[in-house]
C-alpha positions as semicolon CSV with decimal commas, in nm:
position;residue;x (nm);y (nm);z (nm)
1;M;5,312;6,528;14,093
2;D;5,069;6,405;13,827
3;F;5,192;6,652;13,567
4;K;5,517;6,731;13,391
5;R;5,654;7,045;13,229
6;S;5,637;6,896;12,880
7;E;5,255;6,892;12,898
8;F;5,245;7,272;12,895
9;P;5,280;7,511;12,601
10;K;5,633;7,616;12,512
11;G;5,742;7,910;12,725
12;F;5,496;7,844;13,007
13;I;5,642;7,994;13,327
14;F;5,670;7,808;13,654
15;G;5,756;8,012;13,960
16;A;5,710;8,062;14,330
17;A;5,598;8,375;14,512
18;T;5,676;8,555;14,837
19;S;5,625;8,901;14,984
20;A;5,871;9,137;15,146
21;Y;5,724;9,183;15,495
22;Q;5,644;8,813;15,528
23;I;6,001;8,691;15,478
24;E;6,266;8,965;15,482
25;G;6,292;9,065;15,847
26;H;6,169;9,422;15,864
27;A;6,406;9,529;16,143
28;A;6,703;9,503;15,905
29;G;6,844;9,749;15,654
30;G;6,703;10,076;15,778
31;A;6,340;9,997;15,697
32;G;6,086;10,231;15,850
33;S;5,782;10,153;16,061
34;T;5,476;10,023;15,875
35;H;5,110;10,009;15,964
36;W;5,161;9,633;16,000
37;D;5,411;9,693;16,279
38;T;5,161;9,903;16,472
39;F;4,874;9,664;16,390
40;A;5,078;9,370;16,521
41;A;5,177;9,565;16,833
42;T;4,811;9,612;16,924
43;P;4,691;9,325;17,148
44;G;4,432;9,101;16,989
45;N;4,515;9,172;16,626
46;V;4,773;8,900;16,558
47;V;4,809;8,548;16,694
48;R;5,051;8,557;16,990
49;N;5,127;8,922;16,900
50;E;5,377;8,796;16,639
51;H;5,536;9,040;16,397
52;G;5,764;9,057;16,094
53;Q;6,079;9,202;16,248
54;L;6,284;8,886;16,179
55;A;6,047;8,661;15,981
56;C;6,265;8,429;15,768
57;D;6,566;8,667;15,768
58;H;6,554;8,663;15,389
59;Y;6,725;9,003;15,400
60;N;7,047;8,825;15,501
61;R;6,976;8,479;15,356
62;Y;6,832;8,562;15,015
63;E;7,111;8,385;14,829
64;E;7,036;8,058;15,008
65;D;6,667;8,096;14,924
66;L;6,735;8,175;14,558
67;D;6,969;7,875;14,537
68;L;6,680;7,656;14,653
69;M;6,453;7,813;14,391
70;A;6,704;7,757;14,113
71;A;6,768;7,399;14,225
72;A;6,395;7,326;14,199
73;G;6,398;7,427;13,833
74;F;6,177;7,735;13,863
75;D;6,179;7,989;13,581
76;A;6,074;8,298;13,775
77;Y;6,055;8,449;14,121
78;R;5,759;8,665;14,212
79;F;5,872;8,893;14,495
80;S;5,762;9,226;14,637
81;T;5,948;9,541;14,730
82;S;5,878;9,706;15,064
83;W;5,776;10,072;15,041
84;A;5,897;10,131;15,397
85;R;6,235;9,975;15,317
86;V;6,278;10,186;15,003
87;M;6,134;10,501;15,166
88;P;6,120;10,465;15,548
89;D;5,903;10,775;15,590
90;G;5,712;10,710;15,269
91;V;5,886;10,987;15,075
92;T;6,264;10,988;15,134
93;P;6,477;10,723;14,958
94;N;6,686;10,487;15,171
95;A;7,013;10,388;15,006
96;E;7,034;10,065;15,207
97;G;6,691;9,956;15,093
98;L;6,757;10,036;14,728
99;D;7,088;9,853;14,747
100;F;6,918;9,542;14,886
101;Y;6,673;9,518;14,596
102;D;6,956;9,589;14,352
103;R;7,154;9,296;14,494
104;L;6,846;9,074;14,510
105;T;6,767;9,144;14,145
106;D;7,119;9,065;14,031
107;A;7,117;8,746;14,240
108;M;6,800;8,630;14,064
109;L;6,946;8,698;13,722
110;E;7,270;8,519;13,810
111;R;7,063;8,207;13,884
112;G;6,849;8,230;13,571
113;L;6,537;8,338;13,761
114;A;6,319;8,597;13,588
115;P;6,225;8,880;13,830
116;Y;5,849;8,934;13,863
117;A;5,807;9,228;14,099
118;T;5,509;9,355;14,296
119;L;5,541;9,711;14,425
120;Y;5,302;9,685;14,718
121;H;5,221;9,381;14,928
122;W;5,055;9,557;15,221
123;E;5,336;9,722;15,422
124;L;5,238;10,090;15,413
125;P;5,485;10,330;15,580
126;S;5,344;10,447;15,914
127;A;5,406;10,811;15,822
128;L;5,162;10,779;15,532
129;A;4,915;10,576;15,737
130;D;4,914;10,869;15,979
131;K;4,802;11,093;15,692
132;G;4,508;10,868;15,606
133;G;4,679;10,596;15,405
134;W;4,459;10,448;15,133
135;R;4,170;10,671;15,242
136;S;4,364;10,975;15,126
137;A;4,326;11,124;14,779
138;D;4,701;11,192;14,795
139;M;4,784;10,822;14,792
140;P;4,818;10,790;14,411
141;K;5,077;11,073;14,413
142;W;5,269;10,915;14,703
143;F;5,255;10,578;14,531
144;S;5,374;10,719;14,199
145;D;5,679;10,873;14,370
146;Y;5,760;10,538;14,529
147;T;5,712;10,361;14,195
148;A;5,950;10,602;14,022
149;C;6,206;10,558;14,301
150;I;6,223;10,179;14,313
151;M;6,170;10,115;13,943
152;G;6,419;10,389;13,858
153;S;6,668;10,166;14,040
154;I;6,577;9,811;13,929
155;G;6,314;9,853;13,658
156;D;6,564;9,801;13,377
157;R;6,611;9,439;13,491
158;M;6,252;9,339;13,563
159;T;6,083;9,077;13,351
160;A;5,738;9,185;13,468
161;V;5,590;9,420;13,728
162;A;5,248;9,467;13,890
163;P;5,170;9,760;14,119
164;I;4,947;9,623;14,399
165;N;4,891;9,272;14,528
166;E;4,528;9,175;14,594
167;P;4,331;9,501;14,596
168;W;4,040;9,335;14,781
169;C;4,265;9,263;15,078
170;V;4,410;9,615;15,078
171;G;4,062;9,768;15,055
172;W;3,779;9,554;15,191
173;L;3,957;9,310;15,424
174;S;4,156;9,592;15,587
175;H;3,900;9,875;15,596
176;F;3,560;9,701;15,612
177;L;3,630;9,375;15,795
178;G;3,923;9,511;15,997
179;A;4,117;9,184;15,974
180;H;4,434;9,339;15,831
181;A;4,615;9,668;15,889
182;P;4,497;9,938;15,941
183;G;4,221;9,734;16,105
184;L;3,926;9,962;16,029
185;R;3,558;9,872;16,009
186;N;3,430;10,177;15,829
187;I;3,227;10,181;15,507
188;R;3,337;10,533;15,410
189;A;3,703;10,439;15,453
190;T;3,638;10,124;15,249
191;A;3,480;10,305;14,955
192;R;3,763;10,555;14,938
193;A;4,038;10,299;14,985
194;M;3,904;10,068;14,714
195;H;3,884;10,354;14,467
196;H;4,222;10,506;14,554
197;I;4,386;10,162;14,521
198;L;4,277;10,147;14,159
199;V;4,379;10,507;14,088
200;A;4,722;10,432;14,238
201;H;4,743;10,114;14,031
202;G;4,675;10,302;13,708
203;T;4,908;10,587;13,804
204;A;5,192;10,342;13,868
205;I;5,137;10,176;13,530
206;I;5,162;10,516;13,361
207;I;5,479;10,604;13,556
208;M;5,645;10,276;13,458
209;R;5,551;10,324;13,092
210;D;5,715;10,666;13,113
211;L;6,029;10,493;13,244
212;G;6,030;10,283;12,926
213;M;5,919;9,965;13,100
214;S;5,700;9,695;12,947
215;N;5,528;9,371;13,049
216;L;5,323;9,548;13,315
217;G;5,021;9,381;13,472
218;G;4,772;9,377;13,754
219;V;4,737;9,110;14,023
220;F;4,389;9,051;14,163
221;N;4,264;8,796;14,415
222;F;3,954;8,596;14,336
223;E;3,724;8,387;14,552
224;W;3,449;8,184;14,391
225;A;3,107;8,266;14,535
226;N;2,858;7,983;14,573
227;P;2,501;8,026;14,707
228;A;2,460;7,836;15,032
229;D;2,100;7,748;14,936
230;D;1,856;7,784;14,646
231;S;1,678;8,093;14,773
232;A;1,657;8,408;14,561
233;Q;1,795;8,601;14,858
234;S;2,111;8,390;14,878
235;R;2,160;8,411;14,502
236;A;2,141;8,791;14,523
237;A;2,380;8,792;14,819
238;T;2,620;8,574;14,620
239;D;2,608;8,819;14,329
240;L;2,689;9,102;14,569
241;F;2,981;8,914;14,725
242;D;3,111;8,842;14,374
243;G;3,064;9,211;14,299
244;Y;3,271;9,359;14,579
245;Y;3,526;9,078;14,595
246;N;3,591;8,998;14,229
247;R;3,413;9,228;13,985
248;F;3,470;9,570;14,145
249;F;3,838;9,578;14,056
250;M;3,812;9,403;13,720
251;D;3,518;9,621;13,611
252;G;3,714;9,930;13,711
253;V;4,030;9,837;13,523
254;F;3,871;9,690;13,210
255;K;3,528;9,854;13,182
256;G;3,567;10,189;13,353
257;T;3,273;10,128;13,583
258;Y;3,183;9,965;13,914
259;P;2,911;9,700;13,970
260;A;2,571;9,859;14,035
261;N;2,489;9,630;14,328
262;V;2,816;9,723;14,500
263;M;2,759;10,095;14,446
264;E;2,423;10,069;14,624
265;G;2,631;10,037;14,940
266;L;2,954;10,218;14,858
267;G;2,821;10,491;14,629
268;P;2,724;10,744;14,900
269;H;3,073;10,720;15,050
270;M;3,285;10,759;14,737
271;P;3,528;11,052;14,702
272;D;3,430;11,359;14,501
273;S;3,451;11,326;14,121
274;W;3,547;10,960;14,142
275;Q;3,399;10,896;13,797
276;D;3,670;11,119;13,645
277;D;3,946;10,877;13,749
278;F;3,863;10,588;13,516
279;A;4,091;10,717;13,241
280;T;4,381;10,655;13,482
281;I;4,240;10,333;13,628
282;K;4,205;10,186;13,277
283;A;4,573;10,230;13,190
284;P;4,636;9,938;12,949
285;L;4,793;9,621;13,086
286;D;5,011;9,358;12,922
287;W;4,892;9,068;13,141
288;V;4,668;8,988;13,435
289;G;4,755;8,780;13,739
290;L;4,497;8,576;13,928
291;N;4,550;8,477;14,293
292;Y;4,317;8,192;14,381
293;Y;4,280;7,966;14,684
294;T;3,920;7,877;14,771
295;R;3,549;7,944;14,745
296;S;3,295;8,092;14,986
297;N;2,939;7,972;15,041
298;I;2,713;8,276;15,080
299;A;2,381;8,313;15,258
300;A;2,162;8,621;15,294
301;T;2,100;8,782;15,632
302;D;1,862;9,051;15,755
303;G;2,149;9,265;15,886
304;P;2,283;9,591;15,742
305;W;2,440;9,609;15,395
306;P;2,587;9,392;15,250
307;S;2,341;9,165;15,440
308;L;2,525;8,840;15,386
309;K;2,744;8,588;15,562
310;T;2,969;8,299;15,469
311;V;2,870;7,954;15,589
312;E;3,079;7,643;15,623
313;G;3,081;7,420;15,317
314;P;3,110;7,043;15,279
315;L;3,439;7,014;15,091
316;P;3,778;6,911;15,236
317;K;3,962;7,207;15,388
318;T;4,316;7,335;15,428
319;Q;4,483;7,437;15,754
320;M;4,325;7,781;15,696
321;D;3,982;7,613;15,702
322;W;3,943;7,706;15,335
323;E;3,751;7,468;15,111
324;I;3,954;7,301;14,838
325;Y;3,772;7,386;14,515
326;P;3,992;7,362;14,202
327;D;3,695;7,425;13,972
328;G;3,695;7,782;14,097
329;L;4,035;7,842;13,938
330;Y;3,913;7,703;13,607
331;N;3,598;7,916;13,635
332;F;3,793;8,235;13,695
333;L;4,047;8,173;13,419
334;T;3,771;8,116;13,165
335;R;3,549;8,398;13,293
336;T;3,833;8,649;13,305
337;A;3,932;8,579;12,945
338;R;3,572;8,574;12,826
339;E;3,444;8,887;13,002
340;Y;3,751;9,107;13,051
341;T;4,087;9,026;12,898
342;G;4,033;8,840;12,569
343;D;4,372;8,742;12,426
344;L;4,571;8,911;12,705
345;P;4,806;8,664;12,878
346;L;4,687;8,536;13,216
347;L;4,911;8,416;13,497
348;V;4,815;8,227;13,808
349;T;5,023;8,451;14,033
350;E;4,934;8,274;14,359
351;N;4,791;7,934;14,439
352;G;4,874;7,705;14,726
353;M;4,765;7,572;15,063
354;S;4,854;7,595;15,428
355;N;4,910;7,262;15,595
356;A;5,011;7,152;15,945
357;D;5,354;7,039;15,828
358;V;5,601;6,889;16,076
359;I;5,957;6,759;16,047
360;R;6,007;6,393;16,132
361;N;6,359;6,254;16,109
362;G;6,463;6,551;15,897
363;V;6,182;6,500;15,644
364;V;5,859;6,692;15,583
365;D;5,593;6,483;15,413
366;D;5,307;6,695;15,281
367;P;5,096;6,475;15,051
368;E;4,803;6,712;15,104
369;R;4,992;6,995;14,932
370;I;5,096;6,768;14,647
371;A;4,732;6,671;14,594
372;Y;4,623;7,037;14,610
373;V;4,877;7,145;14,349
374;N;4,792;6,852;14,123
375;A;4,422;6,936;14,132
376;H;4,477;7,305;14,057
377;I;4,733;7,241;13,785
378;A;4,475;7,012;13,624
379;A;4,232;7,306;13,628
380;V;4,495;7,524;13,457
381;L;4,555;7,261;13,189
382;R;4,180;7,230;13,132
383;A;4,157;7,607;13,081
384;I;4,450;7,600;12,838
385;D;4,284;7,317;12,646
386;D;3,974;7,536;12,620
387;G;4,178;7,813;12,460
388;V;4,245;8,039;12,758
389;P;4,587;8,207;12,718
390;V;4,734;8,101;13,055
391;N;5,108;8,167;13,043
392;G;5,231;8,080;13,392
393;Y;5,175;7,939;13,740
394;F;5,333;8,069;14,062
395;L;5,298;7,865;14,376
396;W;5,239;8,038;14,708
397;S;5,473;8,019;14,879
398;L;5,842;7,945;14,851
399;L;5,888;7,954;15,230
400;D;5,677;7,911;15,540
401;N;5,647;8,271;15,651
402;Y;5,466;8,538;15,853
403;E;5,102;8,484;15,767
404;W;4,985;8,830;15,869
405;A;4,717;8,824;16,142
406;L;4,776;8,449;16,181
407;G;5,143;8,494;16,273
408;Y;5,374;8,200;16,211
409;E;5,112;7,933;16,271
410;K;4,999;7,862;15,913
411;R;5,248;7,701;15,676
412;F;5,214;7,763;15,302
413;G;5,573;7,694;15,199
414;L;5,740;7,443;14,973
415;I;6,028;7,487;15,218
416;H;5,979;7,431;15,590
417;M;6,104;7,706;15,820
418;D;6,220;7,646;16,174
419;F;6,146;7,993;16,305
420;D;6,379;7,944;16,604
421;T;6,689;7,833;16,411
422;L;6,587;7,967;16,065
423;K;6,685;7,632;15,913
424;R;6,529;7,569;15,572
425;T;6,412;7,213;15,491
426;P;6,259;7,142;15,149
427;K;5,933;6,949;15,184
428;A;5,820;6,647;14,984
429;S;5,616;6,886;14,766
430;Y;5,934;7,075;14,677
431;H;6,103;6,754;14,560
432;A;5,791;6,638;14,373
433;L;5,763;6,972;14,193
434;K;6,133;6,965;14,107
435;F;6,087;6,623;13,948
436;A;5,781;6,745;13,752
437;L;5,970;7,045;13,616
438;E;6,256;6,825;13,495
439;R;6,025;6,619;13,277
């Protein structure tokens, strides 16, 4: 790596991130069915019909994985709790699931890893999906009960907690584009889901405050929008993409409003009295997490709203075919502080790349990932030098894992997974990062 820990402000946090369904093995420990299980069981939704029933078997091997984290010199572990493991039917606590997260938390603390929890990383209990899931106005109440249950068990030992990972993916990607569970392509469902996600987020923050918890934040995903050409139409389309991808959620949480260009499309489909919910949505936060990977190049179309498309760009790409654009991370860190958060601490809660990594003679060389991390860390340092209060960086991901609709094909991990034997092999990027964190 081109950087070393000593270049960062004192107390800067280095961590790695995972999510429950992607690594744990959902068949274990009495976990209930999720909408991801049924999505994956539907032909055509997931590459090779792969699912998360075994994944990385982190449920049984978490101590080995945490040992690898600690050995790398990380300060913190960003993990998620599975609603369907904690409450298999969405409402009734499962002692086995609560015990697992209790043991996992203690295992982190024993290794000097600060627990950074996310309450929801996309595995909605099937019983609640059957009742409408994120489309339902009851979702904030269901989510608050889940929050009280899991944080009533482990909240006293959390360093930091955020309610929902990547609201855009939960709302737009899953209800408008249909690429993730529940796989809908419905503008009314999208409008309601996006709003209810933010109400549930704010409700969970309030519940955790009532439990006496602190250091509570929100984690949002960002994708830089770049006009594909110089036309006024493509510039307007780019503003709209930025509106429903990036600004909708930040405007809701920090300004108590939604972008006007987005509401031209979603407004007629919003739930009744949605404007009354901003007092809850704006529940104060202690930090904000930014998940950033790439940019999109946007061109206008003459199709129905939102009347835009993404076009292939000229930059080098990852295994996901995502352009590598570190300036986007710098742009979002500076814009977020300038327009929304001010002096509030910012964390890069996810950043990383998929790469076609292979083992040769017991070694995994991934110079592409090393270069990606170097370039994005340089963007973080540039933002810090410009006065942005960036307090941490979490790499996605600790392990190669279940990459949702792309199955086990795309590898984001610092640690290579053999999904047949479950053998873990640290990659060259793991060793390079370990060396950087020692300096």
